[in-house]
C-alpha positions in Angstrom: 96.6 97.6 182.9 96.7 96.5 179.2 95.8 99.1 176.6 92.9 97.0 175.3 91.3 97.2 178.8 91.3 101.0 179.0 87.9 102.8 178.8 87.3 104.3 175.4 85.3 107.5 174.9 84.2 108.1 171.3 82.5 111.3 170.1 80.3 110.8 167.1 77.9 113.7 167.6 78.6 117.4 168.3 75.0 117.8 169.5 75.5 115.1 172.1 78.9 116.6 173.0 77.4 120.0 173.6 74.6 118.4 175.7 77.1 116.5 177.9 79.1 119.7 178.5 76.0 121.7 179.3 76.3 123.9 176.2 73.5 125.1 173.9 73.2 123.0 170.7 75.8 123.8 168.1 74.7 126.3 165.4 75.9 123.7 162.8 75.8 120.0 163.5 79.1 119.4 161.7 81.3 122.2 163.0 81.9 123.8 166.4 84.3 126.0 168.3 84.5 125.8 172.1 86.6 127.6 174.7 88.2 125.4 177.3 87.6 128.0 180.0 83.8 127.3 179.7 84.2 123.5 180.1 82.8 122.0 183.3 85.2 120.0 185.5 85.6 116.6 183.8 87.3 113.7 185.5 88.4 110.8 183.5 90.1 107.6 184.6 93.8 107.7 183.9 94.6 106.2 180.6 91.2 106.7 179.0 91.2 106.4 175.2 89.7 109.4 173.3 88.6 109.5 169.7 86.0 111.3 167.5 84.5 111.2 164.0 85.8 114.8 163.5 89.0 116.6 162.6 90.1 118.2 165.8 92.3 121.3 166.3 93.2 122.1 169.9 94.9 125.3 171.1 95.9 125.0 174.8 97.1 127.7 177.0 98.6 127.4 180.5 98.5 123.6 180.4 100.1 121.4 182.9 98.9 118.2 181.3 100.5 114.9 180.6 99.6 112.9 177.5 101.0 109.5 176.5 101.0 108.2 173.0 102.0 104.5 172.9 104.8 104.3 175.5 106.0 107.9 175.2 105.1 110.7 177.7 104.8 114.4 176.9 104.5 117.2 179.5 103.9 120.8 178.4 103.1 124.1 180.1 103.3 126.4 177.0 100.9 127.3 174.2 100.4 124.1 172.2 98.6 123.3 169.0 97.6 119.7 168.3 95.8 118.2 165.4 93.8 114.9 165.2 92.3 113.2 162.2 88.9 111.5 162.4 89.0 108.2 164.2 92.5 108.9 165.6 92.8 107.5 169.1 95.0 108.9 171.8 95.4 108.3 175.5 95.1 110.9 178.3 96.5 110.8 181.8 95.9 113.3 184.5 94.0 116.6 184.0 92.2 116.8 180.7 90.9 120.3 180.4 93.4 123.2 180.2 92.5 126.6 181.8 92.6 128.4 178.5 92.4 127.8 174.7 90.0 126.4 172.1 88.8 123.2 170.6 87.6 123.2 167.0 85.8 120.1 165.7 85.1 119.7 162.0 83.2 116.8 160.5 84.6 115.7 157.1 81.2 116.3 155.5 81.4 120.0 156.5 84.4 120.6 154.2 83.2 118.2 151.4 83.3 119.8 148.0 85.5 122.7 149.3 89.1 123.6 148.6 89.9 122.5 152.2 88.7 118.9 151.6 91.8 118.4 149.4 94.2 120.7 151.3 93.6 119.2 154.7 94.9 115.8 153.5 98.2 117.4 152.6 98.9 118.5 156.1 100.8 115.6 157.6 100.6 117.0 161.1 97.0 115.6 161.4 98.8 112.2 161.5 101.4 113.3 164.1 101.3 111.9 167.6 100.4 114.2 170.5 104.0 114.1 171.6 104.8 115.9 168.3 102.5 118.8 168.9 103.4 122.3 167.8 104.9 124.3 170.7 104.2 128.0 170.0 106.5 130.9 170.7 104.9 133.9 172.6 104.4 135.8 169.3 102.9 132.7 167.6 100.6 132.0 170.5 99.2 135.6 170.3 98.6 135.3 166.6 97.0 131.8 166.8 94.7 133.0 169.6 93.6 135.9 167.4 92.7 133.4 164.6 90.7 131.2 166.9 88.8 134.2 168.2 87.9 135.2 164.7 86.7 131.7 163.8 84.7 131.6 167.0 83.2 135.0 166.3 82.1 133.9 162.9 80.7 130.6 164.1 78.5 132.5 166.6 77.0 134.8 163.9 73.6 133.9 162.4 74.2 131.4 159.6 73.9 132.9 156.1 75.2 131.9 152.6 78.6 133.3 153.3 79.1 131.6 156.8 80.7 128.4 155.6 83.0 130.1 153.0 84.3 132.5 155.7 85.0 129.8 158.2 86.6 127.5 155.6 88.9 130.4 154.5 89.8 131.1 158.1 90.6 127.5 158.8 92.8 127.4 155.7 94.7 130.4 157.0 95.1 128.8 160.4 96.4 125.6 158.9 98.8 127.5 156.6 100.3 129.3 159.6 100.5 126.0 161.5 102.5 124.6 158.7 104.8 127.6 158.7 105.3 127.4 162.5 106.0 123.6 162.3 108.8 124.5 159.8 110.1 126.9 162.4 110.0 124.2 165.1 112.0 121.8 162.9 114.6 124.5 162.3 114.9 125.8 165.9 115.3 122.3 167.2 118.1 121.6 164.6 120.7 120.4 167.2 118.3 117.8 168.5 117.3 116.7 165.1 120.9 116.7 163.8 121.6 114.1 166.5 118.6 112.1 165.4 119.7 112.2 161.8 123.1 110.9 162.8 121.5 108.1 164.8 119.3 107.3 161.8 122.3 107.0 159.5 124.2 104.9 162.0 121.1 102.6 162.5 120.9 102.0 158.7 124.7 101.4 158.5 124.5 98.9 161.3 121.6 97.0 159.8 123.4 96.8 156.5 126.9 96.0 157.6 126.1 93.6 160.5 124.0 91.4 158.2 120.8 92.0 160.3 118.6 93.0 157.4 117.5 89.5 156.2 116.0 88.9 159.7 114.0 92.2 159.6 113.3 92.7 155.9 113.9 95.8 153.9 114.2 98.8 156.3 111.0 100.9 156.3 110.2 104.3 157.6 107.4 103.1 159.9 109.7 100.7 161.8 112.6 103.1 162.0 110.3 106.0 163.2 108.9 103.7 165.9 112.4 103.0 167.1 112.9 106.7 167.7 109.4 107.0 169.3 108.1 109.2 166.4 105.3 108.8 163.9 106.3 108.0 160.3 104.9 111.4 159.0 106.7 113.5 161.6 109.9 111.5 161.2 109.8 111.9 157.4 109.0 115.6 157.6 111.8 116.5 160.0 114.3 114.5 157.9 113.1 116.3 154.7 113.3 119.7 156.5 117.0 119.1 157.4 118.3 117.3 154.3 115.9 118.1 151.5 115.3 114.3 151.0 112.7 112.1 152.5 113.4 109.3 155.0 112.5 106.7 152.3 115.0 108.3 149.9 117.7 108.0 152.6 116.9 104.3 153.1 117.0 103.7 149.3 120.3 105.6 149.0 121.9 103.4 151.7 120.6 100.2 150.1 121.9 101.2 146.6 125.3 102.2 148.1 125.6 98.9 149.8 124.4 97.1 146.6 127.1 98.8 144.6 129.8 97.8 147.1 128.7 94.1 146.9 128.4 94.1 143.1 131.9 95.6 142.8 133.7 93.9 145.7 132.2 90.4 145.8 131.2 87.5 143.5 127.8 87.2 145.1 124.9 86.8 142.6 122.2 89.4 142.2 119.8 87.2 144.0 122.2 86.7 147.0 122.7 90.5 147.2 119.0 91.1 147.1 118.5 88.6 150.0 121.2 90.3 152.1 119.5 93.7 151.6 116.1 92.3 152.7 114.3 91.9 149.4 112.1 88.8 149.2 112.2 88.9 145.4 115.3 89.8 143.4 113.1 91.4 140.8 112.0 94.1 143.3 115.7 94.8 144.1 116.6 95.0 140.4 113.7 97.4 139.7 114.8 99.7 142.6 118.5 99.6 141.5 117.6 100.5 137.9 115.3 103.3 139.0 118.1 104.8 141.1 121.1 104.1 138.7 119.6 103.6 135.2 121.3 100.2 135.2 120.2 96.7 136.2 122.6 95.2 138.8 124.1 92.9 136.2 124.6 95.9 133.8 126.2 97.9 136.6 128.6 95.0 137.4 129.4 94.8 133.7 130.5 98.5 133.6 133.2 97.7 136.2 135.1 95.3 134.0 
């Protein structure tokens, strides 16, 4: 079945969501915390598309779910944190509701004008795929569960002038720890990611030295990440964690290294070199070269004489 024929369930109202699940109306129409253990049995057709107008943070315990993102599958049975930005669509297969854990849904208007409105955009894991979820250690899982319980407890209290501030502060703490734990995940999976980095380097070398770039254009992070079944944000973050440089910087470094070789070892014109490196306009190539070396390509070639 083609993706575009899959059923699509979109959540645009927390009030309607609560009603469909048999819960009392949410205390706030733009924010809710739900425990999965209280969910009714929900059966979805395999491959259903899910999306919402809300930021979603899910903490799942004891899962035996399978989720697919694009053509990639992901099975998990540990504590898992996943993050979804508004309108983000993902595809579920098999059982949907885990036996334990929480779902937090936050409408962008709930955090408008708060410190979290700006901070939440800096957390790239909201743009990760489900396959790039945070797998928690036993200690991390206990800590995260405590934070969710505290947020739930506050959300169930009578609303007063401090309610939103307390919840916002708690959410910021949760996201800060998620960021920390993601860093740990990048580091503890270093052998796997070291192999990926080597494949990334080889892929760039092959593109450059086999003359394949003109056919594909200047290498870009999105296309290379897709080759490795990763999202651009996750791919860039793991490359930065292990090298201190972004994936885009690696691509540029490789291009400049190749350009220097051609400027010093061939009689090709600047325009011809730009074409071989995938640049549609030689001016774009010259700007990047000067940005990285402080010389234009012609000036650099002149220093070699």
